[in-house]
N, CA, C and O atoms as a Maestro MAE file, in Angstrom:
{
 s_m_m2io_version
 :::
 2.0.0
}

f_m_ct {
 s_m_title
 :::
 protein
 m_atom[208] {
  # First column is atom index #
  i_m_mmod_type
  r_m_x_coord
  r_m_y_coord
  r_m_z_coord
  i_m_residue_number
  s_m_chain_name
  s_m_pdb_residue_name
  s_m_pdb_atom_name
  i_m_atomic_number
  :::
  1 25 -1.527 36.744 19.390 1 A "MET " " N  " 7
  2 3 -2.278 36.290 18.222 1 A "MET " " CA " 6
  3 2 -3.699 35.905 18.652 1 A "MET " " C  " 6
  4 15 -3.919 35.365 19.736 1 A "MET " " O  " 8
  5 25 -4.619 36.193 17.794 2 A "ASN " " N  " 7
  6 3 -5.980 35.797 18.143 2 A "ASN " " CA " 6
  7 2 -6.290 34.407 17.607 2 A "ASN " " C  " 6
  8 15 -5.471 33.800 16.916 2 A "ASN " " O  " 8
  9 25 -7.468 33.913 17.929 3 A "ARG " " N  " 7
  10 3 -7.815 32.527 17.604 3 A "ARG " " CA " 6
  11 2 -7.868 32.286 16.101 3 A "ARG " " C  " 6
  12 15 -7.531 31.198 15.635 3 A "ARG " " O  " 8
  13 25 -8.288 33.289 15.343 4 A "LYS " " N  " 7
  14 3 -8.381 33.097 13.894 4 A "LYS " " CA " 6
  15 2 -7.008 32.806 13.293 4 A "LYS " " C  " 6
  16 15 -6.869 31.910 12.460 4 A "LYS " " O  " 8
  17 25 -6.009 33.552 13.710 5 A "TRP " " N  " 7
  18 3 -4.675 33.345 13.160 5 A "TRP " " CA " 6
  19 2 -4.060 32.042 13.654 5 A "TRP " " C  " 6
  20 15 -3.338 31.375 12.913 5 A "TRP " " O  " 8
  21 25 -4.343 31.677 14.902 6 A "LEU " " N  " 7
  22 3 -3.841 30.394 15.396 6 A "LEU " " CA " 6
  23 2 -4.465 29.230 14.628 6 A "LEU " " C  " 6
  24 15 -3.781 28.262 14.297 6 A "LEU " " O  " 8
  25 25 -5.757 29.329 14.348 7 A "LEU " " N  " 7
  26 3 -6.425 28.282 13.583 7 A "LEU " " CA " 6
  27 2 -5.860 28.212 12.170 7 A "LEU " " C  " 6
  28 15 -5.608 27.123 11.653 7 A "LEU " " O  " 8
  29 25 -5.661 29.364 11.548 8 A "ARG " " N  " 7
  30 3 -5.121 29.392 10.188 8 A "ARG " " CA " 6
  31 2 -3.705 28.814 10.158 8 A "ARG " " C  " 6
  32 15 -3.358 28.058 9.250 8 A "ARG " " O  " 8
  33 25 -2.898 29.169 11.145 9 A "LEU " " N  " 7
  34 3 -1.536 28.655 11.209 9 A "LEU " " CA " 6
  35 2 -1.535 27.140 11.422 9 A "LEU " " C  " 6
  36 15 -0.747 26.420 10.810 9 A "LEU " " O  " 8
  37 25 -2.422 26.669 12.293 10 A "GLY " " N  " 7
  38 3 -2.508 25.233 12.548 10 A "GLY " " CA " 6
  39 2 -2.946 24.463 11.311 10 A "GLY " " C  " 6
  40 15 -2.396 23.404 11.011 10 A "GLY " " O  " 8
  41 25 -3.929 24.987 10.595 11 A "LEU " " N  " 7
  42 3 -4.399 24.314 9.387 11 A "LEU " " CA " 6
  43 2 -3.336 24.326 8.293 11 A "LEU " " C  " 6
  44 15 -3.201 23.358 7.545 11 A "LEU " " O  " 8
  45 25 -2.586 25.416 8.199 12 A "THR " " N  " 7
  46 3 -1.509 25.483 7.212 12 A "THR " " CA " 6
  47 2 -0.428 24.449 7.530 12 A "THR " " C  " 6
  48 15 0.067 23.765 6.635 12 A "THR " " O  " 8
  49 25 -0.069 24.341 8.807 13 A "ALA " " N  " 7
  50 3 0.943 23.362 9.201 13 A "ALA " " CA " 6
  51 2 0.461 21.940 8.921 13 A "ALA " " C  " 6
  52 15 1.235 21.098 8.466 13 A "ALA " " O  " 8
  53 25 -0.810 21.674 9.190 14 A "LEU " " N  " 7
  54 3 -1.356 20.346 8.928 14 A "LEU " " CA " 6
  55 2 -1.358 20.035 7.434 14 A "LEU " " C  " 6
  56 15 -1.034 18.919 7.028 14 A "LEU " " O  " 8
  57 25 -1.723 21.019 6.622 15 A "ALA " " N  " 7
  58 3 -1.734 20.811 5.172 15 A "ALA " " CA " 6
  59 2 -0.320 20.539 4.657 15 A "ALA " " C  " 6
  60 15 -0.133 19.697 3.778 15 A "ALA " " O  " 8
  61 25 0.662 21.236 5.193 16 A "LEU " " N  " 7
  62 3 2.042 20.994 4.772 16 A "LEU " " CA " 6
  63 2 2.511 19.599 5.181 16 A "LEU " " C  " 6
  64 15 3.226 18.937 4.429 16 A "LEU " " O  " 8
  65 25 2.113 19.157 6.362 17 A "LEU " " N  " 7
  66 3 2.497 17.818 6.796 17 A "LEU " " CA " 6
  67 2 1.892 16.753 5.889 17 A "LEU " " C  " 6
  68 15 2.557 15.776 5.547 17 A "LEU " " O  " 8
  69 25 0.652 16.936 5.503 18 A "VAL " " N  " 7
  70 3 -0.022 15.941 4.673 18 A "VAL " " CA " 6
  71 2 0.572 15.915 3.273 18 A "VAL " " C  " 6
  72 15 0.782 14.841 2.709 18 A "VAL " " O  " 8
  73 25 0.843 17.084 2.708 19 A "THR " " N  " 7
  74 3 1.309 17.130 1.320 19 A "THR " " CA " 6
  75 2 2.783 16.782 1.182 19 A "THR " " C  " 6
  76 15 3.226 16.454 0.081 19 A "THR " " O  " 8
  77 25 3.558 16.840 2.258 20 A "THR " " N  " 7
  78 3 4.987 16.532 2.156 20 A "THR " " CA " 6
  79 2 5.323 15.237 2.882 20 A "THR " " C  " 6
  80 15 6.455 15.057 3.330 20 A "THR " " O  " 8
  81 25 4.353 14.331 3.002 21 A "ASP " " N  " 7
  82 3 4.585 13.060 3.678 21 A "ASP " " CA " 6
  83 2 5.491 12.198 2.804 21 A "ASP " " C  " 6
  84 15 5.101 11.817 1.700 21 A "ASP " " O  " 8
  85 25 6.677 11.892 3.277 22 A "ARG " " N  " 7
  86 3 7.665 11.153 2.486 22 A "ARG " " CA " 6
  87 2 7.286 9.685 2.333 22 A "ARG " " C  " 6
  88 15 7.693 9.051 1.360 22 A "ARG " " O  " 8
  89 25 6.519 9.130 3.269 23 A "ARG " " N  " 7
  90 3 6.190 7.708 3.185 23 A "ARG " " CA " 6
  91 2 5.311 7.409 1.984 23 A "ARG " " C  " 6
  92 15 5.358 6.298 1.457 23 A "ARG " " O  " 8
  93 25 4.515 8.364 1.539 24 A "ARG " " N  " 7
  94 3 3.607 8.121 0.428 24 A "ARG " " CA " 6
  95 2 4.300 8.296 -0.923 24 A "ARG " " C  " 6
  96 15 3.748 7.892 -1.946 24 A "ARG " " O  " 8
  97 25 5.497 8.888 -0.951 25 A "SER " " N  " 7
  98 3 6.149 9.160 -2.228 25 A "SER " " CA " 6
  99 2 6.777 7.900 -2.822 25 A "SER " " C  " 6
  100 15 7.054 7.860 -4.020 25 A "SER " " O  " 8
  101 25 7.007 6.870 -2.002 26 A "GLN " " N  " 7
  102 3 7.621 5.653 -2.516 26 A "GLN " " CA " 6
  103 2 6.560 4.801 -3.201 26 A "GLN " " C  " 6
  104 15 5.465 4.640 -2.662 26 A "GLN " " O  " 8
  105 25 6.861 4.251 -4.379 27 A "PRO " " N  " 7
  106 3 5.872 3.390 -5.041 27 A "PRO " " CA " 6
  107 2 5.650 2.113 -4.244 27 A "PRO " " C  " 6
  108 15 6.561 1.601 -3.593 27 A "PRO " " O  " 8
  109 25 4.452 1.621 -4.306 28 A "ILE " " N  " 7
  110 3 4.119 0.389 -3.604 28 A "ILE " " CA " 6
  111 2 4.680 -0.783 -4.404 28 A "ILE " " C  " 6
  112 15 4.364 -0.957 -5.581 28 A "ILE " " O  " 8
  113 25 5.513 -1.577 -3.751 29 A "ARG " " N  " 7
  114 3 6.121 -2.717 -4.431 29 A "ARG " " CA " 6
  115 2 5.168 -3.906 -4.367 29 A "ARG " " C  " 6
  116 15 4.632 -4.211 -3.301 29 A "ARG " " O  " 8
  117 25 4.949 -4.583 -5.496 30 A "PRO " " N  " 7
  118 3 4.079 -5.765 -5.441 30 A "PRO " " CA " 6
  119 2 4.733 -6.877 -4.636 30 A "PRO " " C  " 6
  120 15 5.953 -7.035 -4.649 30 A "PRO " " O  " 8
  121 25 3.911 -7.640 -3.939 31 A "GLN " " N  " 7
  122 3 4.428 -8.743 -3.139 31 A "GLN " " CA " 6
  123 2 4.903 -9.863 -4.062 31 A "GLN " " C  " 6
  124 15 4.254 -10.138 -5.071 31 A "GLN " " O  " 8
  125 25 6.009 -10.507 -3.740 32 A "PRO " " N  " 7
  126 3 6.449 -11.635 -4.574 32 A "PRO " " CA " 6
  127 2 5.442 -12.775 -4.465 32 A "PRO " " C  " 6
  128 15 4.835 -12.960 -3.411 32 A "PRO " " O  " 8
  129 25 5.256 -13.539 -5.536 33 A "PRO " " N  " 7
  130 3 4.288 -14.641 -5.468 33 A "PRO " " CA " 6
  131 2 4.731 -15.693 -4.459 33 A "PRO " " C  " 6
  132 15 5.915 -16.012 -4.344 33 A "PRO " " O  " 8
  133 25 3.758 -16.219 -3.736 34 A "GLU " " N  " 7
  134 3 4.077 -17.227 -2.730 34 A "GLU " " CA " 6
  135 2 4.362 -18.560 -3.416 34 A "GLU " " C  " 6
  136 15 3.747 -18.870 -4.437 34 A "GLU " " O  " 8
  137 25 5.277 -19.344 -2.878 35 A "PRO " " N  " 7
  138 3 5.518 -20.670 -3.468 35 A "PRO " " CA " 6
  139 2 4.269 -21.532 -3.290 35 A "PRO " " C  " 6
  140 15 3.559 -21.389 -2.294 35 A "PRO " " O  " 8
  141 25 3.995 -22.423 -4.243 36 A "PRO " " N  " 7
  142 3 2.779 -23.248 -4.123 36 A "PRO " " CA " 6
  143 2 2.865 -24.170 -2.920 36 A "PRO " " C  " 6
  144 15 3.925 -24.705 -2.594 36 A "PRO " " O  " 8
  145 25 1.737 -24.341 -2.276 37 A "ARG " " N  " 7
  146 3 1.685 -25.259 -1.137 37 A "ARG " " CA " 6
  147 2 1.725 -26.694 -1.658 37 A "ARG " " C  " 6
  148 15 1.325 -26.942 -2.796 37 A "ARG " " O  " 8
  149 25 2.191 -27.628 -0.862 38 A "PRO " " N  " 7
  150 3 2.273 -29.029 -1.331 38 A "PRO " " CA " 6
  151 2 0.917 -29.570 -1.782 38 A "PRO " " C  " 6
  152 15 0.861 -30.333 -2.746 38 A "PRO " " O  " 8
  153 25 -0.174 -29.199 -1.115 39 A "ASP " " N  " 7
  154 3 -1.499 -29.682 -1.511 39 A "ASP " " CA " 6
  155 2 -1.847 -29.205 -2.915 39 A "ASP " " C  " 6
  156 15 -2.353 -29.978 -3.728 39 A "ASP " " O  " 8
  157 25 -1.577 -27.932 -3.201 40 A "ASP " " N  " 7
  158 3 -1.894 -27.385 -4.517 40 A "ASP " " CA " 6
  159 2 -1.052 -28.056 -5.605 40 A "ASP " " C  " 6
  160 15 -1.551 -28.315 -6.700 40 A "ASP " " O  " 8
  161 25 0.205 -28.336 -5.317 41 A "ALA " " N  " 7
  162 3 1.077 -28.961 -6.316 41 A "ALA " " CA " 6
  163 2 0.578 -30.366 -6.642 41 A "ALA " " C  " 6
  164 15 0.603 -30.776 -7.802 41 A "ALA " " O  " 8
  165 25 0.129 -31.103 -5.638 42 A "ASN " " N  " 7
  166 3 -0.378 -32.459 -5.886 42 A "ASN " " CA " 6
  167 2 -1.655 -32.421 -6.712 42 A "ASN " " C  " 6
  168 15 -1.840 -33.249 -7.603 42 A "ASN " " O  " 8
  169 25 -2.536 -31.469 -6.426 43 A "GLU " " N  " 7
  170 3 -3.779 -31.361 -7.189 43 A "GLU " " CA " 6
  171 2 -3.486 -31.003 -8.644 43 A "GLU " " C  " 6
  172 15 -4.142 -31.510 -9.554 43 A "GLU " " O  " 8
  173 25 -2.509 -30.138 -8.864 44 A "ALA " " N  " 7
  174 3 -2.184 -29.727 -10.228 44 A "ALA " " CA " 6
  175 2 -1.642 -30.916 -11.026 44 A "ALA " " C  " 6
  176 15 -1.929 -31.039 -12.217 44 A "ALA " " O  " 8
  177 25 -0.872 -31.782 -10.393 45 A "LYS " " N  " 7
  178 3 -0.338 -32.957 -11.091 45 A "LYS " " CA " 6
  179 2 -1.460 -33.919 -11.479 45 A "LYS " " C  " 6
  180 15 -1.431 -34.517 -12.555 45 A "LYS " " O  " 8
  181 25 -2.454 -34.064 -10.588 46 A "GLU " " N  " 7
  182 3 -3.550 -34.994 -10.867 46 A "GLU " " CA " 6
  183 2 -4.431 -34.489 -12.006 46 A "GLU " " C  " 6
  184 15 -4.892 -35.276 -12.832 46 A "GLU " " O  " 8
  185 25 -4.666 -33.180 -12.051 47 A "LYS " " N  " 7
  186 3 -5.563 -32.614 -13.061 47 A "LYS " " CA " 6
  187 2 -4.887 -32.493 -14.418 47 A "LYS " " C  " 6
  188 15 -5.567 -32.497 -15.444 47 A "LYS " " O  " 8
  189 25 -3.592 -32.386 -14.443 48 A "GLY " " N  " 7
  190 3 -2.885 -32.214 -15.699 48 A "GLY " " CA " 6
  191 2 -2.743 -30.737 -16.026 48 A "GLY " " C  " 6
  192 15 -3.128 -29.888 -15.221 48 A "GLY " " O  " 8
  193 25 -2.196 -30.413 -17.194 49 A "PRO " " N  " 7
  194 3 -1.994 -28.998 -17.555 49 A "PRO " " CA " 6
  195 2 -3.331 -28.298 -17.765 49 A "PRO " " C  " 6
  196 15 -4.308 -28.893 -18.218 49 A "PRO " " O  " 8
  197 25 -3.339 -27.028 -17.423 50 A "LEU " " N  " 7
  198 3 -4.555 -26.237 -17.593 50 A "LEU " " CA " 6
  199 2 -4.695 -25.828 -19.052 50 A "LEU " " C  " 6
  200 15 -3.728 -25.395 -19.678 50 A "LEU " " O  " 8
  201 25 -5.885 -25.966 -19.584 51 A "THR " " N  " 7
  202 3 -6.146 -25.527 -20.960 51 A "THR " " CA " 6
  203 2 -7.233 -24.481 -20.922 51 A "THR " " C  " 6
  204 15 -8.258 -24.650 -20.262 51 A "THR " " O  " 8
  205 25 -6.997 -23.381 -21.648 52 A "SER " " N  " 7
  206 3 -8.013 -22.326 -21.636 52 A "SER " " CA " 6
  207 2 -8.394 -21.915 -23.036 52 A "SER " " C  " 6
  208 15 -9.238 -21.037 -23.213 52 A "SER " " O  " 8
  :::
 }
 m_bond[207] {
  # First column is bond index #
  i_m_from
  i_m_to
  i_m_order
  :::
  1 1 2 1
  2 2 3 1
  3 3 4 2
  4 3 5 1
  5 5 6 1
  6 6 7 1
  7 7 8 2
  8 7 9 1
  9 9 10 1
  10 10 11 1
  11 11 12 2
  12 11 13 1
  13 13 14 1
  14 14 15 1
  15 15 16 2
  16 15 17 1
  17 17 18 1
  18 18 19 1
  19 19 20 2
  20 19 21 1
  21 21 22 1
  22 22 23 1
  23 23 24 2
  24 23 25 1
  25 25 26 1
  26 26 27 1
  27 27 28 2
  28 27 29 1
  29 29 30 1
  30 30 31 1
  31 31 32 2
  32 31 33 1
  33 33 34 1
  34 34 35 1
  35 35 36 2
  36 35 37 1
  37 37 38 1
  38 38 39 1
  39 39 40 2
  40 39 41 1
  41 41 42 1
  42 42 43 1
  43 43 44 2
  44 43 45 1
  45 45 46 1
  46 46 47 1
  47 47 48 2
  48 47 49 1
  49 49 50 1
  50 50 51 1
  51 51 52 2
  52 51 53 1
  53 53 54 1
  54 54 55 1
  55 55 56 2
  56 55 57 1
  57 57 58 1
  58 58 59 1
  59 59 60 2
  60 59 61 1
  61 61 62 1
  62 62 63 1
  63 63 64 2
  64 63 65 1
  65 65 66 1
  66 66 67 1
  67 67 68 2
  68 67 69 1
  69 69 70 1
  70 70 71 1
  71 71 72 2
  72 71 73 1
  73 73 74 1
  74 74 75 1
  75 75 76 2
  76 75 77 1
  77 77 78 1
  78 78 79 1
  79 79 80 2
  80 79 81 1
  81 81 82 1
  82 82 83 1
  83 83 84 2
  84 83 85 1
  85 85 86 1
  86 86 87 1
  87 87 88 2
  88 87 89 1
  89 89 90 1
  90 90 91 1
  91 91 92 2
  92 91 93 1
  93 93 94 1
  94 94 95 1
  95 95 96 2
  96 95 97 1
  97 97 98 1
  98 98 99 1
  99 99 100 2
  100 99 101 1
  101 101 102 1
  102 102 103 1
  103 103 104 2
  104 103 105 1
  105 105 106 1
  106 106 107 1
  107 107 108 2
  108 107 109 1
  109 109 110 1
  110 110 111 1
  111 111 112 2
  112 111 113 1
  113 113 114 1
  114 114 115 1
  115 115 116 2
  116 115 117 1
  117 117 118 1
  118 118 119 1
  119 119 120 2
  120 119 121 1
  121 121 122 1
  122 122 123 1
  123 123 124 2
  124 123 125 1
  125 125 126 1
  126 126 127 1
  127 127 128 2
  128 127 129 1
  129 129 130 1
  130 130 131 1
  131 131 132 2
  132 131 133 1
  133 133 134 1
  134 134 135 1
  135 135 136 2
  136 135 137 1
  137 137 138 1
  138 138 139 1
  139 139 140 2
  140 139 141 1
  141 141 142 1
  142 142 143 1
  143 143 144 2
  144 143 145 1
  145 145 146 1
  146 146 147 1
  147 147 148 2
  148 147 149 1
  149 149 150 1
  150 150 151 1
  151 151 152 2
  152 151 153 1
  153 153 154 1
  154 154 155 1
  155 155 156 2
  156 155 157 1
  157 157 158 1
  158 158 159 1
  159 159 160 2
  160 159 161 1
  161 161 162 1
  162 162 163 1
  163 163 164 2
  164 163 165 1
  165 165 166 1
  166 166 167 1
  167 167 168 2
  168 167 169 1
  169 169 170 1
  170 170 171 1
  171 171 172 2
  172 171 173 1
  173 173 174 1
  174 174 175 1
  175 175 176 2
  176 175 177 1
  177 177 178 1
  178 178 179 1
  179 179 180 2
  180 179 181 1
  181 181 182 1
  182 182 183 1
  183 183 184 2
  184 183 185 1
  185 185 186 1
  186 186 187 1
  187 187 188 2
  188 187 189 1
  189 189 190 1
  190 190 191 1
  191 191 192 2
  192 191 193 1
  193 193 194 1
  194 194 195 1
  195 195 196 2
  196 195 197 1
  197 197 198 1
  198 198 199 1
  199 199 200 2
  200 199 201 1
  201 201 202 1
  202 202 203 1
  203 203 204 2
  204 203 205 1
  205 205 206 1
  206 206 207 1
  207 207 208 2
  :::
 }
}
């Protein structure tokens, strides 16, 4: 095989690897919310309920 066909074969293999990557097919799961830190909970009690 000459260099042109080797390059074409290599690029085709790379394109197939990129398009069939199984890790990207899974949806990204949102991170669960972190529990409030003790400092934040104390500040929220002092300020009272938030009004918007």
